[in-house]
Structure formats: structure tokens, C-alpha cells
C-alpha positions in Angstrom: 0.1 0.0 0.1 2.8 2.4 0.7 4.6 1.7 -2.2 1.6 2.3 -4.5 0.9 5.6 -2.6 4.6 6.8 -3.1 4.3 5.9 -6.9 1.0 7.9 -7.3 2.5 10.7 -5.4 5.5 10.7 -7.7 3.4 10.5 -10.8 1.1 13.6 -9.5 4.0 15.6 -9.3 5.2 14.8 -12.8 1.8 15.5 -14.3 1.2 18.8 -12.4 4.4 19.9 -14.0 3.5 20.5 -17.4 5.9 21.4 -20.4 6.1 25.0 -21.4 7.9 27.2 -24.1 8.5 30.8 -24.9 5.3 30.9 -27.1 2.1 31.7 -24.9 0.4 28.3 -25.0 -3.3 27.8 -26.1 -6.1 27.8 -23.5 -5.9 24.5 -21.7 -9.7 23.8 -21.0 -12.9 24.0 -23.0 -15.5 26.7 -21.9 -17.9 24.0 -20.6 -15.5 22.1 -18.7 -15.4 22.1 -14.7 -11.9 23.2 -14.6 -12.6 26.3 -16.9 -15.4 27.3 -14.8 -13.3 26.9 -11.6 -10.7 29.2 -12.9 -13.1 31.6 -14.4 -14.7 31.9 -11.1 -11.3 32.7 -9.6 -10.5 35.3 -12.2 -13.8 37.2 -12.5 -15.6 36.7 -9.2 -12.7 36.6 -6.6 -10.4 39.0 -8.6 -7.4 36.5 -9.1 -7.0 37.9 -12.5 -3.8 36.0 -13.2 -5.8 32.7 -13.3 -7.9 33.6 -16.1 -8.5 30.5 -18.2 -8.5 32.4 -21.4 -5.3 34.5 -21.2 -2.0 33.0 -20.0 0.4 34.9 -17.9 4.1 34.2 -17.6 5.0 33.4 -13.9 8.8 32.8 -14.6 10.9 33.8 -17.5 14.3 32.8 -18.9 16.3 33.4 -21.9 15.1 30.0 -23.5 11.4 29.4 -22.1 8.7 30.7 -19.9 6.5 29.1 -17.4 2.7 30.1 -17.9 -0.2 30.1 -15.5 -1.7 27.4 -18.1 1.3 25.2 -17.2 0.4 25.1 -13.6 -3.5 25.1 -13.7 -3.6 21.2 -13.6 -1.9 21.0 -10.3 -3.8 24.0 -8.9 -7.0 22.4 -9.9 -6.2 19.1 -8.5 -5.2 20.6 -5.1 -8.0 22.9 -4.8 -11.0 21.3 -6.5 -12.7 20.2 -3.3 -13.3 24.1 -3.0 -15.1 24.5 -6.3 -18.4 24.6 -4.6 -17.2 27.1 -2.0 -14.5 29.2 -3.6 -15.1 32.0 -1.2 -13.4 29.8 1.3 -10.3 29.3 -0.7 -7.2 29.5 1.3 -5.5 32.3 -0.6 -2.0 31.9 1.0 -2.0 28.0 0.0 -3.4 28.7 -3.5 -0.5 31.2 -4.2 2.0 28.9 -2.7 0.8 26.1 -4.8 1.2 28.2 -7.9 4.5 29.4 -7.0 5.9 25.9 -6.2 4.5 24.2 -9.3 6.1 27.1 -11.5 9.5 26.7 -9.8 9.5 23.0 -10.1 8.6 23.3 -13.8 11.3 25.8 -14.5 13.9 23.7 -12.7 12.9 20.7 -14.7 13.4 22.5 -17.9 16.6 23.7 -16.8 18.0 20.4 -15.7 16.6 18.6 -18.8 18.4 20.9 -21.2 21.8 19.9 -19.3 20.9 16.4 -19.5 20.3 16.7 -23.3 23.7 18.6 -23.6 25.5 15.6 -21.9 24.1 13.4 -24.4 22.0 11.4 -21.8 19.5 9.1 -23.4 16.8 6.9 -21.5 15.8 3.5 -23.2 12.6 2.5 -24.1 12.8 -0.5 -21.8 13.4 1.8 -18.9 10.5 3.9 -19.7 8.1 0.9 -20.0 9.2 -0.5 -16.8 8.2 2.7 -15.2 5.2 2.7 -16.8 4.3 -0.9 -15.6 4.8 0.2 -12.0 2.2 2.9 -12.7 0.0 0.5 -14.3 0.4 -1.8 -11.1 -0.2 1.1 -8.7 -3.5 1.8 -10.4 -4.9 -1.9 -11.0 -3.9 -2.1 -14.7 -3.3 -0.1 -17.7 -6.8 0.8 -18.6 -7.5 2.0 -15.1 -4.2 4.2 -15.1 -5.2 5.7 -18.7 -8.6 6.6 -17.3 -6.9 8.2 -14.1 -4.5 10.5 -16.4 -7.2 11.4 -18.9 -9.4 12.6 -15.9 -6.4 14.9 -15.1 -6.1 16.2 -18.7 -3.2 14.1 -19.9 -2.4 11.6 -22.6 -0.4 8.3 -22.2 2.0 9.8 -24.8 2.7 12.9 -22.7 3.2 10.7 -19.6 5.8 8.4 -21.6 7.7 11.6 -22.7 7.7 13.1 -19.2 9.0 9.9 -17.7 11.7 9.8 -20.1 12.6 13.5 -19.4 12.5 12.8 -15.5 14.6 9.7 -15.9 17.2 11.7 -17.9 17.3 14.5 -15.4 17.9 12.0 -12.4 20.9 10.4 -14.3 22.3 13.8 -15.3 22.0 14.9 -11.4 23.4 11.7 -10.0 26.3 11.9 -12.4 26.9 15.4 -11.6 26.9 15.0 -7.9 29.1 12.1 -8.1 31.8 13.9 -9.9 31.6 16.9 -7.6 31.5 15.5 -4.3 34.2 13.8 -2.0 34.5 13.5 1.7 38.1 13.5 3.0 39.4 12.2 6.3 40.4 15.7 7.4 36.5 16.5 6.9 35.5 13.5 8.9 37.8 14.2 11.9 36.5 17.9 11.9 32.9 16.7 11.8 33.7 14.1 14.7 35.0 16.9 16.9 31.9 19.3 16.2 28.8 19.3 18.1 26.5 16.4 17.1 23.2 17.4 18.2 21.4 20.7 18.9 18.4 21.5 21.2 16.5 24.6 20.4 13.2 26.5 20.8 12.0 28.5 17.9 9.2 30.8 16.7 8.1 30.4 13.1 6.4 33.3 11.2 5.2 31.8 7.9 5.7 33.7 4.6 5.3 30.9 2.1 2.7 31.9 -0.5 2.5 35.5 0.6 2.9 38.7 -1.5 6.0 41.1 -0.9 3.7 43.5 1.0 2.4 40.7 3.4 5.9 39.4 4.0 6.8 42.8 5.1 3.9 42.9 7.7 5.1 39.2 8.8 8.5 40.5 9.2 7.4 43.6 11.4 5.4 41.4 13.6 8.6 39.0 14.0 10.6 41.9 15.1 8.1 42.9 17.6 8.2 39.5 19.0 11.9 39.3 18.8 12.3 42.3 20.8 10.2 40.8 23.7 12.2 37.7 23.6 15.4 39.5 23.8 14.0 41.6 26.5 13.8 38.5 28.8 10.0 37.2 28.4 9.6 33.5 28.7 10.5 32.2 25.3 8.5 29.0 25.5 5.3 31.0 26.3 6.0 33.3 23.3 6.6 30.2 21.1 3.1 28.8 22.3 1.5 32.1 21.5 3.1 33.2 18.3 4.7 30.2 16.2 3.1 29.0 13.3 5.0 25.6 13.3 2.5 23.0 14.1 5.1 20.5 15.0 6.6 22.4 17.9 3.9 24.9 19.1 2.4 22.5 21.7 5.9 22.2 23.5 6.8 25.7 23.4 8.7 25.7 20.0 11.0 22.8 21.2 13.3 20.9 18.8 15.2 18.4 20.9 18.5 16.8 20.2 18.5 17.1 16.5 21.6 16.2 14.2 23.1 18.3 11.4 21.5 17.6 8.0 17.9 17.5 9.6 17.0 21.3 9.3 17.2 23.8 6.3 20.8 25.3 6.1 20.0 28.8 7.6 18.2 27.2 10.6 20.9 24.7 11.2 23.6 27.4 11.0 22.0 29.3 13.7 21.3 26.1 15.8 24.9 25.0 15.8 26.8 28.2 15.6 25.1 30.5 18.1 26.4 30.4 21.7 24.3 28.3 23.9 21.7 30.2 25.9 21.5 33.0 23.1 18.6 34.2 20.9 19.0 34.8 17.3 18.1 37.7 15.1 15.5 36.9 12.5 16.7 33.9 10.4 15.0 33.7 7.2 14.2 30.4 5.3 12.0 29.3 2.6 9.3 28.8 5.3 9.4 32.3 6.7 11.1 34.2 9.5 12.4 32.2 12.7 13.4 33.3 16.0 15.8 30.6 17.7 17.0 30.3 21.1 19.6 27.7 21.6 19.2 25.5 24.5 22.0 23.0 24.5 24.4 21.0 22.2 26.0 17.7 22.5 29.3 16.2 21.2 29.6 12.7 19.9 30.4 10.3 22.7 31.1 7.1 20.7 34.7 6.2 19.4 35.7 7.8 15.8 35.8 4.3 14.3 32.4 3.4 15.4 30.8 6.6 13.9 33.0 7.1 10.8 30.6 5.6 8.2 27.5 7.4 9.7 29.5 10.6 9.7 30.6 10.0 5.9 26.9 9.4 4.9 25.9 12.8 6.7 28.5 14.7 5.2 27.9 13.1 1.8 24.2 13.9 2.0 24.8 17.4 3.2 27.3 18.1 0.2 24.7 16.6 -2.3 22.0 19.0 -1.1 24.3 22.1 -1.1 25.9 21.1 -4.6 22.4 20.4 -6.0 21.2 23.7 -4.8 24.3 25.6 -6.2 23.9 23.8 -9.5 20.4 25.2 -9.7 21.3 28.6 -9.0 24.2 28.4 -11.5 21.6 27.4 -14.1 19.2 30.0 -13.3 21.8 32.9 -13.3 23.0 31.7 -16.7 19.5 31.6 -18.1 18.6 34.9 -16.5 15.8 33.3 -14.5 13.1 35.8 -13.2 10.0 35.1 -11.1 7.0 37.3 -11.9 4.9 36.4 -8.8 3.8 39.8 -7.7 0.9 39.2 -10.5 -0.6 36.6 -8.0 -1.0 39.3 -5.3 
């Protein structure tokens, strides 16, 4: 059951990220379709004009391609179709975030696919067919699978092409990381000497899916709470009252004894670099603004030889994440990547 769900989840991600180009795409939906009426209501009645199903708007532009609103509409509809009979209750922040994330994923996919092609990476028909068979099995057979994707507005030919693209990207990324990552003995010794785990309390003010103006308001609120924390107010009480992190709100923002590699980089840097007992300034991550209080840190107590393999795996995973992010940033810079998300406000 879990394997089938994972396959379907991966497939949905693939299907939601629809290919795009510099030329504005044709309308995706027929005027009498449920999807068309859904987006027409969002556009005309709720004032989200960027989602007009008759007029595409470029969300991301590069020197080689653009990502349009039409390209992300299938993912948006699938995520929010349960609201189609009560659109006034649509969670605007989540809607905006879904649009932005789908557009970013699509742009990154196009950039990486171009690199894979330039490297001469080719995926065999047998590999594509093997993946298709796994998808068929997850839906109870080919016929059921085809019916499923057609309900989402896709064809089997499109799915085959997209599987091929995704597999070529994976091969390219794996090769790139293998050729650009090494872990030395000196790095292992240094990692062993560093703190192993950190315990912190934190307060999160979410900015995902918000406009620039909304983010500025969030930042102002975060700065007010930061001043209260640094003046000596009970940090756990402030976290319980203000944090928007459901995973730690009930216990006063506490994250206890977590290792490196568990949190996003900016959060991890503060947790492991700030003096114990200190409170950070605002730390911005992709989730929002954090206020972090370092409670404690612990060093490794096991002998080096006993944890060497574990340390090597951790360092390798950290380097892979950082190298992959750096690769994407380099590709975006070369392609003159620009996000135009203000139109969603």
C-alpha cells in the first residue's frame, strides 16, 4: 500500500508540471469544462485575474523558455478542486504557494533537462516501459491508469515523454553529484570534533505563498516578538502564543537533540553556531522568519571508528544537497531566470 501511494504521489508531481515554452500556450480547457468554470470564477468573481483560463500569464521567464499560468493550472485544480463549490473559502495563501511551487519545479525541470540533453544522456524505451508498468500496477492495470491520467487532462504519450525526461534528469544529477562530491579524512575528523546534536526553541512566522507586502507585515510582527524575547520574556510562552509551526507549538517551540542535516541550512547554521543560551536575530528560510533560542548542544560520545561511516553518510548527504542547490542557482543565473509572482497578489 505504501509503495503504491508513493508511486502515485511521484506521478502526480510529474503530471502537474506541464511542459512549456516561450510561445504563449493555447487555452488548456474547453469553456464548458469544470476546470474552466473553476478558474473563471477565481478570475472574475474573486479577482485573481492571473488565473483567467482564457489568457495565459508568464510566471517565470528565462532566456530560453517561460512558465505560464496555463502550465500550472492542472496542479492547482487537483489541489483545490474540493473548494469548487465554496470558492469564497479558498485559502489564498495556500493557493498562491501551490502556484509558485509548481512554477518553480517546472522551470527547474526544464533547466536540468536541457543540461541532460547537452550531456548526451538518453533513456531507453525499456526503462520507460518498466516505469510505466509500475504506474499501471499502482492503479490496478493499464486501463485504469489511462482513465486516471485522462481525468487529469493528460495523454499516455505525454506521460511516456515526461517519464523519459524525468529519468534523464535523474541520471544527469546523479552523475553531476558523483563527479563533484568527495569526503576527505580531514573533513571526517573535523565533523567528529563538532557538536553532534542541538536542542533549540524557535518561533516561526510563515511567509510561504505571501506577497511582498504581506511578507513585510510578517517581518514587522516577527521583529516585535523578537524584541520581547530579547528583553527577557519567557521564550516558551512566546513560542506557544506566536509560532506558526504546528510541529512544535504544543511544546513551546522545542526541537530536541536533532543532528546536522535535519533542518534547512539557515536554521541549522544558527542552531549550531550561536552560543548556548543566546537568541538569534530573525533567521529567514524558505518557510518564513524564525527566532531561535539555543538551549543546548552535545558532542559525539562514541569512538571515531564506530561512527565514521555514519559521519561520512551525513557529510555526503549535506554536500549533495548544497551542490544540487548551487547547480540550480548557477543554471538560473545563466538562463536569466526571473520570477514574476507579484501578479498573483
